mmCIF entry with sequence, helices, sheets and N, C-alpha, C, O atoms, coordinates in Angstrom:
data_MODEL
# 
_entry.id   MODEL 
# 
_entity.id                         1 
_entity.type                       polymer 
_entity.pdbx_number_of_molecules   1 
# 
_entity_poly.entity_id                      1 
_entity_poly.type                           'polypeptide(L)' 
_entity_poly.nstd_linkage                   no 
_entity_poly.nstd_monomer                   no 
_entity_poly.pdbx_seq_one_letter_code       MDYDTAHTRTNNIRKFYKSLFIFALFAVLIIPDDIFGEKMISFHWFDRYTIL 
_entity_poly.pdbx_seq_one_letter_code_can   MDYDTAHTRTNNIRKFYKSLFIFALFAVLIIPDDIFGEKMISFHWFDRYTIL 
_entity_poly.pdbx_strand_id                 A 
# 
loop_
_entity_poly_seq.entity_id 
_entity_poly_seq.num 
_entity_poly_seq.mon_id 
_entity_poly_seq.hetero 
1 1  MET n 
1 2  ASP n 
1 3  TYR n 
1 4  ASP n 
1 5  THR n 
1 6  ALA n 
1 7  HIS n 
1 8  THR n 
1 9  ARG n 
1 10 THR n 
1 11 ASN n 
1 12 ASN n 
1 13 ILE n 
1 14 ARG n 
1 15 LYS n 
1 16 PHE n 
1 17 TYR n 
1 18 LYS n 
1 19 SER n 
1 20 LEU n 
1 21 PHE n 
1 22 ILE n 
1 23 PHE n 
1 24 ALA n 
1 25 LEU n 
1 26 PHE n 
1 27 ALA n 
1 28 VAL n 
1 29 LEU n 
1 30 ILE n 
1 31 ILE n 
1 32 PRO n 
1 33 ASP n 
1 34 ASP n 
1 35 ILE n 
1 36 PHE n 
1 37 GLY n 
1 38 GLU n 
1 39 LYS n 
1 40 MET n 
1 41 ILE n 
1 42 SER n 
1 43 PHE n 
1 44 HIS n 
1 45 TRP n 
1 46 PHE n 
1 47 ASP n 
1 48 ARG n 
1 49 TYR n 
1 50 THR n 
1 51 ILE n 
1 52 LEU n 
# 
_struct_asym.id          A 
_struct_asym.entity_id   1 
# 
loop_
_struct_conf.conf_type_id 
_struct_conf.id 
_struct_conf.pdbx_PDB_helix_id 
_struct_conf.beg_label_comp_id 
_struct_conf.beg_label_asym_id 
_struct_conf.beg_label_seq_id 
_struct_conf.pdbx_beg_PDB_ins_code 
_struct_conf.end_label_comp_id 
_struct_conf.end_label_asym_id 
_struct_conf.end_label_seq_id 
_struct_conf.pdbx_end_PDB_ins_code 
_struct_conf.beg_auth_comp_id 
_struct_conf.beg_auth_asym_id 
_struct_conf.beg_auth_seq_id 
_struct_conf.end_auth_comp_id 
_struct_conf.end_auth_asym_id 
_struct_conf.end_auth_seq_id 
_struct_conf.pdbx_PDB_helix_class 
_struct_conf.details 
_struct_conf.pdbx_PDB_helix_length 
HELX_P HELX_P1 AA1 TYR A 3  ? PHE A 36 ? TYR A 3  PHE A 36 1 ? 34 
HELX_P HELX_P2 AA2 ARG A 48 ? ILE A 51 ? ARG A 48 ILE A 51 1 ? 4  
# 
_struct_conf_type.id          HELX_P 
_struct_conf_type.criteria    ? 
_struct_conf_type.reference   ? 
# 
loop_
_atom_site.group_PDB 
_atom_site.id 
_atom_site.type_symbol 
_atom_site.label_atom_id 
_atom_site.label_alt_id 
_atom_site.label_comp_id 
_atom_site.label_asym_id 
_atom_site.label_entity_id 
_atom_site.label_seq_id 
_atom_site.pdbx_PDB_ins_code 
_atom_site.Cartn_x 
_atom_site.Cartn_y 
_atom_site.Cartn_z 
_atom_site.occupancy 
_atom_site.B_iso_or_equiv 
_atom_site.pdbx_formal_charge 
_atom_site.auth_seq_id 
_atom_site.auth_comp_id 
_atom_site.auth_asym_id 
_atom_site.auth_atom_id 
_atom_site.pdbx_PDB_model_num 
ATOM 1   N N  . MET A 1 1  ? 3.401  24.290 27.454  1.00 0.00 ? 1  MET A N  1 
ATOM 2   C CA . MET A 1 1  ? 3.313  24.476 25.965  1.00 0.00 ? 1  MET A CA 1 
ATOM 3   C C  . MET A 1 1  ? 2.123  25.659 25.886  1.00 0.00 ? 1  MET A C  1 
ATOM 4   O O  . MET A 1 1  ? 1.048  25.553 26.475  1.00 0.00 ? 1  MET A O  1 
ATOM 5   N N  . ASP A 1 2  ? 2.461  26.669 25.152  1.00 0.00 ? 2  ASP A N  1 
ATOM 6   C CA . ASP A 1 2  ? 1.461  27.574 25.014  1.00 0.00 ? 2  ASP A CA 1 
ATOM 7   C C  . ASP A 1 2  ? 0.453  27.243 23.809  1.00 0.00 ? 2  ASP A C  1 
ATOM 8   O O  . ASP A 1 2  ? 0.633  26.250 23.105  1.00 0.00 ? 2  ASP A O  1 
ATOM 9   N N  . TYR A 1 3  ? -0.597 28.111 23.613  1.00 0.00 ? 3  TYR A N  1 
ATOM 10  C CA . TYR A 1 3  ? -1.556 27.896 22.720  1.00 0.00 ? 3  TYR A CA 1 
ATOM 11  C C  . TYR A 1 3  ? -1.122 27.853 21.299  1.00 0.00 ? 3  TYR A C  1 
ATOM 12  O O  . TYR A 1 3  ? -1.511 26.986 20.517  1.00 0.00 ? 3  TYR A O  1 
ATOM 13  N N  . ASP A 1 4  ? -0.249 28.881 20.967  1.00 0.00 ? 4  ASP A N  1 
ATOM 14  C CA . ASP A 1 4  ? 0.324  28.926 19.573  1.00 0.00 ? 4  ASP A CA 1 
ATOM 15  C C  . ASP A 1 4  ? 1.046  27.654 19.134  1.00 0.00 ? 4  ASP A C  1 
ATOM 16  O O  . ASP A 1 4  ? 0.837  27.124 18.043  1.00 0.00 ? 4  ASP A O  1 
ATOM 17  N N  . THR A 1 5  ? 1.916  27.189 20.052  1.00 0.00 ? 5  THR A N  1 
ATOM 18  C CA . THR A 1 5  ? 2.781  25.903 19.772  1.00 0.00 ? 5  THR A CA 1 
ATOM 19  C C  . THR A 1 5  ? 1.789  24.724 19.536  1.00 0.00 ? 5  THR A C  1 
ATOM 20  O O  . THR A 1 5  ? 1.874  23.980 18.559  1.00 0.00 ? 5  THR A O  1 
ATOM 21  N N  . ALA A 1 6  ? 0.876  24.618 20.476  1.00 0.00 ? 6  ALA A N  1 
ATOM 22  C CA . ALA A 1 6  ? -0.004 23.410 20.466  1.00 0.00 ? 6  ALA A CA 1 
ATOM 23  C C  . ALA A 1 6  ? -0.935 23.549 19.177  1.00 0.00 ? 6  ALA A C  1 
ATOM 24  O O  . ALA A 1 6  ? -1.261 22.523 18.580  1.00 0.00 ? 6  ALA A O  1 
ATOM 25  N N  . HIS A 1 7  ? -1.337 24.707 18.770  1.00 0.00 ? 7  HIS A N  1 
ATOM 26  C CA . HIS A 1 7  ? -2.166 25.020 17.520  1.00 0.00 ? 7  HIS A CA 1 
ATOM 27  C C  . HIS A 1 7  ? -1.343 24.622 16.304  1.00 0.00 ? 7  HIS A C  1 
ATOM 28  O O  . HIS A 1 7  ? -1.867 24.018 15.368  1.00 0.00 ? 7  HIS A O  1 
ATOM 29  N N  . THR A 1 8  ? -0.031 24.966 16.314  1.00 0.00 ? 8  THR A N  1 
ATOM 30  C CA . THR A 1 8  ? 0.886  24.759 15.161  1.00 0.00 ? 8  THR A CA 1 
ATOM 31  C C  . THR A 1 8  ? 1.145  23.179 15.125  1.00 0.00 ? 8  THR A C  1 
ATOM 32  O O  . THR A 1 8  ? 1.099  22.590 14.045  1.00 0.00 ? 8  THR A O  1 
ATOM 33  N N  . ARG A 1 9  ? 1.385  22.583 16.171  1.00 0.00 ? 9  ARG A N  1 
ATOM 34  C CA . ARG A 1 9  ? 1.674  21.203 16.061  1.00 0.00 ? 9  ARG A CA 1 
ATOM 35  C C  . ARG A 1 9  ? 0.405  20.244 15.681  1.00 0.00 ? 9  ARG A C  1 
ATOM 36  O O  . ARG A 1 9  ? 0.548  19.218 15.016  1.00 0.00 ? 9  ARG A O  1 
ATOM 37  N N  . THR A 1 10 ? -0.766 20.669 16.149  1.00 0.00 ? 10 THR A N  1 
ATOM 38  C CA . THR A 1 10 ? -1.916 20.179 15.807  1.00 0.00 ? 10 THR A CA 1 
ATOM 39  C C  . THR A 1 10 ? -2.262 20.351 14.243  1.00 0.00 ? 10 THR A C  1 
ATOM 40  O O  . THR A 1 10 ? -2.816 19.463 13.597  1.00 0.00 ? 10 THR A O  1 
ATOM 41  N N  . ASN A 1 11 ? -1.930 21.411 13.786  1.00 0.00 ? 11 ASN A N  1 
ATOM 42  C CA . ASN A 1 11 ? -2.127 21.588 12.363  1.00 0.00 ? 11 ASN A CA 1 
ATOM 43  C C  . ASN A 1 11 ? -1.223 20.726 11.487  1.00 0.00 ? 11 ASN A C  1 
ATOM 44  O O  . ASN A 1 11 ? -1.598 20.129 10.478  1.00 0.00 ? 11 ASN A O  1 
ATOM 45  N N  . ASN A 1 12 ? 0.100  20.732 12.026  1.00 0.00 ? 12 ASN A N  1 
ATOM 46  C CA . ASN A 1 12 ? 0.939  19.885 11.181  1.00 0.00 ? 12 ASN A CA 1 
ATOM 47  C C  . ASN A 1 12 ? 0.661  18.383 11.251  1.00 0.00 ? 12 ASN A C  1 
ATOM 48  O O  . ASN A 1 12 ? 0.861  17.644 10.287  1.00 0.00 ? 12 ASN A O  1 
ATOM 49  N N  . ILE A 1 13 ? 0.215  17.982 12.371  1.00 0.00 ? 13 ILE A N  1 
ATOM 50  C CA . ILE A 1 13 ? -0.319 16.514 12.566  1.00 0.00 ? 13 ILE A CA 1 
ATOM 51  C C  . ILE A 1 13 ? -1.467 16.266 11.651  1.00 0.00 ? 13 ILE A C  1 
ATOM 52  O O  . ILE A 1 13 ? -1.481 15.251 10.954  1.00 0.00 ? 13 ILE A O  1 
ATOM 53  N N  . ARG A 1 14 ? -2.466 17.173 11.615  1.00 0.00 ? 14 ARG A N  1 
ATOM 54  C CA . ARG A 1 14 ? -3.587 17.169 10.593  1.00 0.00 ? 14 ARG A CA 1 
ATOM 55  C C  . ARG A 1 14 ? -3.173 17.135 9.249   1.00 0.00 ? 14 ARG A C  1 
ATOM 56  O O  . ARG A 1 14 ? -3.682 16.304 8.495   1.00 0.00 ? 14 ARG A O  1 
ATOM 57  N N  . LYS A 1 15 ? -2.291 17.949 8.831   1.00 0.00 ? 15 LYS A N  1 
ATOM 58  C CA . LYS A 1 15 ? -1.751 18.008 7.398   1.00 0.00 ? 15 LYS A CA 1 
ATOM 59  C C  . LYS A 1 15 ? -1.034 16.548 7.063   1.00 0.00 ? 15 LYS A C  1 
ATOM 60  O O  . LYS A 1 15 ? -1.212 15.956 5.998   1.00 0.00 ? 15 LYS A O  1 
ATOM 61  N N  . PHE A 1 16 ? -0.245 16.094 8.080   1.00 0.00 ? 16 PHE A N  1 
ATOM 62  C CA . PHE A 1 16 ? 0.309  14.780 7.840   1.00 0.00 ? 16 PHE A CA 1 
ATOM 63  C C  . PHE A 1 16 ? -0.593 13.596 7.523   1.00 0.00 ? 16 PHE A C  1 
ATOM 64  O O  . PHE A 1 16 ? -0.411 12.762 6.637   1.00 0.00 ? 16 PHE A O  1 
ATOM 65  N N  . TYR A 1 17 ? -1.583 13.661 8.385   1.00 0.00 ? 17 TYR A N  1 
ATOM 66  C CA . TYR A 1 17 ? -2.731 12.567 8.378   1.00 0.00 ? 17 TYR A CA 1 
ATOM 67  C C  . TYR A 1 17 ? -3.424 12.652 7.047   1.00 0.00 ? 17 TYR A C  1 
ATOM 68  O O  . TYR A 1 17 ? -3.714 11.638 6.413   1.00 0.00 ? 17 TYR A O  1 
ATOM 69  N N  . LYS A 1 18 ? -3.711 13.979 6.591   1.00 0.00 ? 18 LYS A N  1 
ATOM 70  C CA . LYS A 1 18 ? -4.437 14.266 5.368   1.00 0.00 ? 18 LYS A CA 1 
ATOM 71  C C  . LYS A 1 18 ? -3.604 13.780 4.136   1.00 0.00 ? 18 LYS A C  1 
ATOM 72  O O  . LYS A 1 18 ? -4.173 13.274 3.169   1.00 0.00 ? 18 LYS A O  1 
ATOM 73  N N  . SER A 1 19 ? -2.281 13.936 4.184   1.00 0.00 ? 19 SER A N  1 
ATOM 74  C CA . SER A 1 19 ? -1.481 13.478 3.138   1.00 0.00 ? 19 SER A CA 1 
ATOM 75  C C  . SER A 1 19 ? -1.381 12.057 3.178   1.00 0.00 ? 19 SER A C  1 
ATOM 76  O O  . SER A 1 19 ? -1.334 11.427 2.121   1.00 0.00 ? 19 SER A O  1 
ATOM 77  N N  . LEU A 1 20 ? -1.341 11.466 4.319   1.00 0.00 ? 20 LEU A N  1 
ATOM 78  C CA . LEU A 1 20 ? -1.227 9.905  4.405   1.00 0.00 ? 20 LEU A CA 1 
ATOM 79  C C  . LEU A 1 20 ? -2.548 9.290  3.787   1.00 0.00 ? 20 LEU A C  1 
ATOM 80  O O  . LEU A 1 20 ? -2.506 8.295  3.062   1.00 0.00 ? 20 LEU A O  1 
ATOM 81  N N  . PHE A 1 21 ? -3.735 9.949  4.119   1.00 0.00 ? 21 PHE A N  1 
ATOM 82  C CA . PHE A 1 21 ? -5.017 9.467  3.684   1.00 0.00 ? 21 PHE A CA 1 
ATOM 83  C C  . PHE A 1 21 ? -4.933 9.442  1.981   1.00 0.00 ? 21 PHE A C  1 
ATOM 84  O O  . PHE A 1 21 ? -5.155 8.446  1.292   1.00 0.00 ? 21 PHE A O  1 
ATOM 85  N N  . ILE A 1 22 ? -4.596 10.648 1.535   1.00 0.00 ? 22 ILE A N  1 
ATOM 86  C CA . ILE A 1 22 ? -4.569 10.833 0.087   1.00 0.00 ? 22 ILE A CA 1 
ATOM 87  C C  . ILE A 1 22 ? -3.630 9.842  -0.603  1.00 0.00 ? 22 ILE A C  1 
ATOM 88  O O  . ILE A 1 22 ? -4.035 9.350  -1.656  1.00 0.00 ? 22 ILE A O  1 
ATOM 89  N N  . PHE A 1 23 ? -2.423 9.487  -0.141  1.00 0.00 ? 23 PHE A N  1 
ATOM 90  C CA . PHE A 1 23 ? -1.543 8.627  -0.460  1.00 0.00 ? 23 PHE A CA 1 
ATOM 91  C C  . PHE A 1 23 ? -2.151 7.100  -0.551  1.00 0.00 ? 23 PHE A C  1 
ATOM 92  O O  . PHE A 1 23 ? -2.019 6.371  -1.533  1.00 0.00 ? 23 PHE A O  1 
ATOM 93  N N  . ALA A 1 24 ? -2.760 6.799  0.516   1.00 0.00 ? 24 ALA A N  1 
ATOM 94  C CA . ALA A 1 24 ? -3.455 5.485  0.699   1.00 0.00 ? 24 ALA A CA 1 
ATOM 95  C C  . ALA A 1 24 ? -4.530 5.333  -0.266  1.00 0.00 ? 24 ALA A C  1 
ATOM 96  O O  . ALA A 1 24 ? -4.754 4.236  -0.778  1.00 0.00 ? 24 ALA A O  1 
ATOM 97  N N  . LEU A 1 25 ? -5.297 6.502  -0.582  1.00 0.00 ? 25 LEU A N  1 
ATOM 98  C CA . LEU A 1 25 ? -6.406 6.294  -1.474  1.00 0.00 ? 25 LEU A CA 1 
ATOM 99  C C  . LEU A 1 25 ? -5.872 6.155  -2.861  1.00 0.00 ? 25 LEU A C  1 
ATOM 100 O O  . LEU A 1 25 ? -6.430 5.347  -3.604  1.00 0.00 ? 25 LEU A O  1 
ATOM 101 N N  . PHE A 1 26 ? -4.899 6.819  -3.277  1.00 0.00 ? 26 PHE A N  1 
ATOM 102 C CA . PHE A 1 26 ? -4.220 6.526  -4.630  1.00 0.00 ? 26 PHE A CA 1 
ATOM 103 C C  . PHE A 1 26 ? -3.674 5.058  -4.686  1.00 0.00 ? 26 PHE A C  1 
ATOM 104 O O  . PHE A 1 26 ? -3.802 4.333  -5.673  1.00 0.00 ? 26 PHE A O  1 
ATOM 105 N N  . ALA A 1 27 ? -3.025 4.682  -3.467  1.00 0.00 ? 27 ALA A N  1 
ATOM 106 C CA . ALA A 1 27 ? -2.301 3.302  -3.662  1.00 0.00 ? 27 ALA A CA 1 
ATOM 107 C C  . ALA A 1 27 ? -3.460 2.214  -3.654  1.00 0.00 ? 27 ALA A C  1 
ATOM 108 O O  . ALA A 1 27 ? -3.253 1.113  -4.164  1.00 0.00 ? 27 ALA A O  1 
ATOM 109 N N  . VAL A 1 28 ? -4.681 2.529  -3.071  1.00 0.00 ? 28 VAL A N  1 
ATOM 110 C CA . VAL A 1 28 ? -5.656 1.471  -3.186  1.00 0.00 ? 28 VAL A CA 1 
ATOM 111 C C  . VAL A 1 28 ? -6.222 1.429  -4.649  1.00 0.00 ? 28 VAL A C  1 
ATOM 112 O O  . VAL A 1 28 ? -6.663 0.395  -5.151  1.00 0.00 ? 28 VAL A O  1 
ATOM 113 N N  . LEU A 1 29 ? -6.175 2.563  -5.249  1.00 0.00 ? 29 LEU A N  1 
ATOM 114 C CA . LEU A 1 29 ? -6.680 2.618  -6.710  1.00 0.00 ? 29 LEU A CA 1 
ATOM 115 C C  . LEU A 1 29 ? -5.684 2.017  -7.771  1.00 0.00 ? 29 LEU A C  1 
ATOM 116 O O  . LEU A 1 29 ? -6.057 1.426  -8.785  1.00 0.00 ? 29 LEU A O  1 
ATOM 117 N N  . ILE A 1 30 ? -4.373 2.239  -7.417  1.00 0.00 ? 30 ILE A N  1 
ATOM 118 C CA . ILE A 1 30 ? -3.425 1.845  -8.416  1.00 0.00 ? 30 ILE A CA 1 
ATOM 119 C C  . ILE A 1 30 ? -2.892 0.345  -8.266  1.00 0.00 ? 30 ILE A C  1 
ATOM 120 O O  . ILE A 1 30 ? -2.726 -0.380 -9.247  1.00 0.00 ? 30 ILE A O  1 
ATOM 121 N N  . ILE A 1 31 ? -2.658 -0.026 -7.050  1.00 0.00 ? 31 ILE A N  1 
ATOM 122 C CA . ILE A 1 31 ? -2.019 -1.369 -6.818  1.00 0.00 ? 31 ILE A CA 1 
ATOM 123 C C  . ILE A 1 31 ? -2.840 -2.423 -7.190  1.00 0.00 ? 31 ILE A C  1 
ATOM 124 O O  . ILE A 1 31 ? -2.325 -3.332 -7.841  1.00 0.00 ? 31 ILE A O  1 
ATOM 125 N N  . PRO A 1 32 ? -4.298 -2.495 -6.837  1.00 0.00 ? 32 PRO A N  1 
ATOM 126 C CA . PRO A 1 32 ? -4.992 -3.751 -7.350  1.00 0.00 ? 32 PRO A CA 1 
ATOM 127 C C  . PRO A 1 32 ? -5.125 -3.656 -8.887  1.00 0.00 ? 32 PRO A C  1 
ATOM 128 O O  . PRO A 1 32 ? -5.374 -4.695 -9.498  1.00 0.00 ? 32 PRO A O  1 
ATOM 129 N N  . ASP A 1 33 ? -4.995 -2.626 -9.486  1.00 0.00 ? 33 ASP A N  1 
ATOM 130 C CA . ASP A 1 33 ? -5.019 -2.431 -11.020 1.00 0.00 ? 33 ASP A CA 1 
ATOM 131 C C  . ASP A 1 33 ? -3.979 -3.367 -11.469 1.00 0.00 ? 33 ASP A C  1 
ATOM 132 O O  . ASP A 1 33 ? -4.244 -4.203 -12.333 1.00 0.00 ? 33 ASP A O  1 
ATOM 133 N N  . ASP A 1 34 ? -2.780 -3.279 -10.924 1.00 0.00 ? 34 ASP A N  1 
ATOM 134 C CA . ASP A 1 34 ? -1.553 -4.157 -11.345 1.00 0.00 ? 34 ASP A CA 1 
ATOM 135 C C  . ASP A 1 34 ? -1.727 -5.446 -10.980 1.00 0.00 ? 34 ASP A C  1 
ATOM 136 O O  . ASP A 1 34 ? -1.310 -6.311 -11.750 1.00 0.00 ? 34 ASP A O  1 
ATOM 137 N N  . ILE A 1 35 ? -2.347 -5.819 -9.788  1.00 0.00 ? 35 ILE A N  1 
ATOM 138 C CA . ILE A 1 35 ? -2.476 -7.233 -9.311  1.00 0.00 ? 35 ILE A CA 1 
ATOM 139 C C  . ILE A 1 35 ? -3.478 -8.064 -10.139 1.00 0.00 ? 35 ILE A C  1 
ATOM 140 O O  . ILE A 1 35 ? -3.258 -9.229 -10.469 1.00 0.00 ? 35 ILE A O  1 
ATOM 141 N N  . PHE A 1 36 ? -4.534 -7.415 -10.433 1.00 0.00 ? 36 PHE A N  1 
ATOM 142 C CA . PHE A 1 36 ? -5.622 -8.088 -11.274 1.00 0.00 ? 36 PHE A CA 1 
ATOM 143 C C  . PHE A 1 36 ? -5.407 -8.062 -12.680 1.00 0.00 ? 36 PHE A C  1 
ATOM 144 O O  . PHE A 1 36 ? -6.013 -8.844 -13.413 1.00 0.00 ? 36 PHE A O  1 
ATOM 145 N N  . GLY A 1 37 ? -4.561 -7.192 -13.138 1.00 0.00 ? 37 GLY A N  1 
ATOM 146 C CA . GLY A 1 37 ? -4.181 -7.091 -14.523 1.00 0.00 ? 37 GLY A CA 1 
ATOM 147 C C  . GLY A 1 37 ? -5.272 -6.655 -15.563 1.00 0.00 ? 37 GLY A C  1 
ATOM 148 O O  . GLY A 1 37 ? -5.299 -7.048 -16.729 1.00 0.00 ? 37 GLY A O  1 
ATOM 149 N N  . GLU A 1 38 ? -6.099 -5.856 -15.029 1.00 0.00 ? 38 GLU A N  1 
ATOM 150 C CA . GLU A 1 38 ? -7.224 -5.331 -15.924 1.00 0.00 ? 38 GLU A CA 1 
ATOM 151 C C  . GLU A 1 38 ? -6.969 -3.991 -16.543 1.00 0.00 ? 38 GLU A C  1 
ATOM 152 O O  . GLU A 1 38 ? -7.713 -3.493 -17.388 1.00 0.00 ? 38 GLU A O  1 
ATOM 153 N N  . LYS A 1 39 ? -5.760 -3.373 -16.028 1.00 0.00 ? 39 LYS A N  1 
ATOM 154 C CA . LYS A 1 39 ? -5.302 -2.136 -16.592 1.00 0.00 ? 39 LYS A CA 1 
ATOM 155 C C  . LYS A 1 39 ? -6.382 -1.065 -16.717 1.00 0.00 ? 39 LYS A C  1 
ATOM 156 O O  . LYS A 1 39 ? -6.520 -0.450 -17.774 1.00 0.00 ? 39 LYS A O  1 
ATOM 157 N N  . MET A 1 40 ? -7.155 -0.834 -15.645 1.00 0.00 ? 40 MET A N  1 
ATOM 158 C CA . MET A 1 40 ? -8.206 0.151  -15.773 1.00 0.00 ? 40 MET A CA 1 
ATOM 159 C C  . MET A 1 40 ? -7.493 1.558  -15.805 1.00 0.00 ? 40 MET A C  1 
ATOM 160 O O  . MET A 1 40 ? -7.977 2.470  -16.477 1.00 0.00 ? 40 MET A O  1 
ATOM 161 N N  . ILE A 1 41 ? -6.455 1.708  -15.145 1.00 0.00 ? 41 ILE A N  1 
ATOM 162 C CA . ILE A 1 41 ? -5.634 3.012  -15.171 1.00 0.00 ? 41 ILE A CA 1 
ATOM 163 C C  . ILE A 1 41 ? -4.445 2.786  -15.931 1.00 0.00 ? 41 ILE A C  1 
ATOM 164 O O  . ILE A 1 41 ? -3.677 1.863  -15.654 1.00 0.00 ? 41 ILE A O  1 
ATOM 165 N N  . SER A 1 42 ? -4.240 3.634  -16.939 1.00 0.00 ? 42 SER A N  1 
ATOM 166 C CA . SER A 1 42 ? -3.104 3.407  -17.784 1.00 0.00 ? 42 SER A CA 1 
ATOM 167 C C  . SER A 1 42 ? -2.405 4.755  -18.000 1.00 0.00 ? 42 SER A C  1 
ATOM 168 O O  . SER A 1 42 ? -3.087 5.669  -18.463 1.00 0.00 ? 42 SER A O  1 
ATOM 169 N N  . PHE A 1 43 ? -1.081 4.978  -17.705 1.00 0.00 ? 43 PHE A N  1 
ATOM 170 C CA . PHE A 1 43 ? -0.325 6.188  -17.914 1.00 0.00 ? 43 PHE A CA 1 
ATOM 171 C C  . PHE A 1 43 ? 0.601  5.775  -18.991 1.00 0.00 ? 43 PHE A C  1 
ATOM 172 O O  . PHE A 1 43 ? 1.282  4.755  -18.885 1.00 0.00 ? 43 PHE A O  1 
ATOM 173 N N  . HIS A 1 44 ? 0.640  6.610  -20.106 1.00 0.00 ? 44 HIS A N  1 
ATOM 174 C CA . HIS A 1 44 ? 1.598  6.332  -21.124 1.00 0.00 ? 44 HIS A CA 1 
ATOM 175 C C  . HIS A 1 44 ? 2.994  7.028  -21.004 1.00 0.00 ? 44 HIS A C  1 
ATOM 176 O O  . HIS A 1 44 ? 3.987  6.619  -21.607 1.00 0.00 ? 44 HIS A O  1 
ATOM 177 N N  . TRP A 1 45 ? 2.987  7.922  -20.322 1.00 0.00 ? 45 TRP A N  1 
ATOM 178 C CA . TRP A 1 45 ? 4.155  8.758  -20.120 1.00 0.00 ? 45 TRP A CA 1 
ATOM 179 C C  . TRP A 1 45 ? 5.180  8.175  -19.007 1.00 0.00 ? 45 TRP A C  1 
ATOM 180 O O  . TRP A 1 45 ? 6.367  8.498  -19.050 1.00 0.00 ? 45 TRP A O  1 
ATOM 181 N N  . PHE A 1 46 ? 4.729  7.397  -18.117 1.00 0.00 ? 46 PHE A N  1 
ATOM 182 C CA . PHE A 1 46 ? 5.561  6.867  -17.094 1.00 0.00 ? 46 PHE A CA 1 
ATOM 183 C C  . PHE A 1 46 ? 4.736  5.818  -16.266 1.00 0.00 ? 46 PHE A C  1 
ATOM 184 O O  . PHE A 1 46 ? 3.517  5.684  -16.368 1.00 0.00 ? 46 PHE A O  1 
ATOM 185 N N  . ASP A 1 47 ? 5.491  5.145  -15.494 1.00 0.00 ? 47 ASP A N  1 
ATOM 186 C CA . ASP A 1 47 ? 4.923  3.934  -14.896 1.00 0.00 ? 47 ASP A CA 1 
ATOM 187 C C  . ASP A 1 47 ? 4.018  4.405  -13.658 1.00 0.00 ? 47 ASP A C  1 
ATOM 188 O O  . ASP A 1 47 ? 4.267  5.441  -13.041 1.00 0.00 ? 47 ASP A O  1 
ATOM 189 N N  . ARG A 1 48 ? 3.061  3.649  -13.382 1.00 0.00 ? 48 ARG A N  1 
ATOM 190 C CA . ARG A 1 48 ? 2.004  3.984  -12.301 1.00 0.00 ? 48 ARG A CA 1 
ATOM 191 C C  . ARG A 1 48 ? 2.702  4.167  -11.020 1.00 0.00 ? 48 ARG A C  1 
ATOM 192 O O  . ARG A 1 48 ? 2.296  5.070  -10.288 1.00 0.00 ? 48 ARG A O  1 
ATOM 193 N N  . TYR A 1 49 ? 3.816  3.354  -10.597 1.00 0.00 ? 49 TYR A N  1 
ATOM 194 C CA . TYR A 1 49 ? 4.442  3.476  -9.352  1.00 0.00 ? 49 TYR A CA 1 
ATOM 195 C C  . TYR A 1 49 ? 5.173  4.730  -9.197  1.00 0.00 ? 49 TYR A C  1 
ATOM 196 O O  . TYR A 1 49 ? 5.458  5.086  -8.054  1.00 0.00 ? 49 TYR A O  1 
ATOM 197 N N  . THR A 1 50 ? 5.519  5.460  -10.214 1.00 0.00 ? 50 THR A N  1 
ATOM 198 C CA . THR A 1 50 ? 6.174  6.673  -10.120 1.00 0.00 ? 50 THR A CA 1 
ATOM 199 C C  . THR A 1 50 ? 5.417  7.742  -9.328  1.00 0.00 ? 50 THR A C  1 
ATOM 200 O O  . THR A 1 50 ? 5.972  8.562  -8.595  1.00 0.00 ? 50 THR A O  1 
ATOM 201 N N  . ILE A 1 51 ? 4.164  7.662  -9.532  1.00 0.00 ? 51 ILE A N  1 
ATOM 202 C CA . ILE A 1 51 ? 3.160  8.597  -8.705  1.00 0.00 ? 51 ILE A CA 1 
ATOM 203 C C  . ILE A 1 51 ? 3.288  8.202  -7.135  1.00 0.00 ? 51 ILE A C  1 
ATOM 204 O O  . ILE A 1 51 ? 3.347  9.065  -6.258  1.00 0.00 ? 51 ILE A O  1 
ATOM 205 N N  . LEU A 1 52 ? 3.322  6.880  -6.886  1.00 0.00 ? 52 LEU A N  1 
ATOM 206 C CA . LEU A 1 52 ? 3.477  6.593  -5.490  1.00 0.00 ? 52 LEU A CA 1 
ATOM 207 C C  . LEU A 1 52 ? 4.832  6.994  -4.836  1.00 0.00 ? 52 LEU A C  1 
ATOM 208 O O  . LEU A 1 52 ? 5.030  6.776  -3.641  1.00 0.00 ? 52 LEU A O  1 
# 
């Protein structure tokens, strides 16, 4: 494997984990809001789970 291929694969893996972290962050903010029923976050146009 040459340097360019390894660099591209590493960047793709980094982007994947960054996206996964952002998804998990939003999930942590939205799902407990529904479980505890406090409705801290409210979207009037669509359901909260549409974002996830």
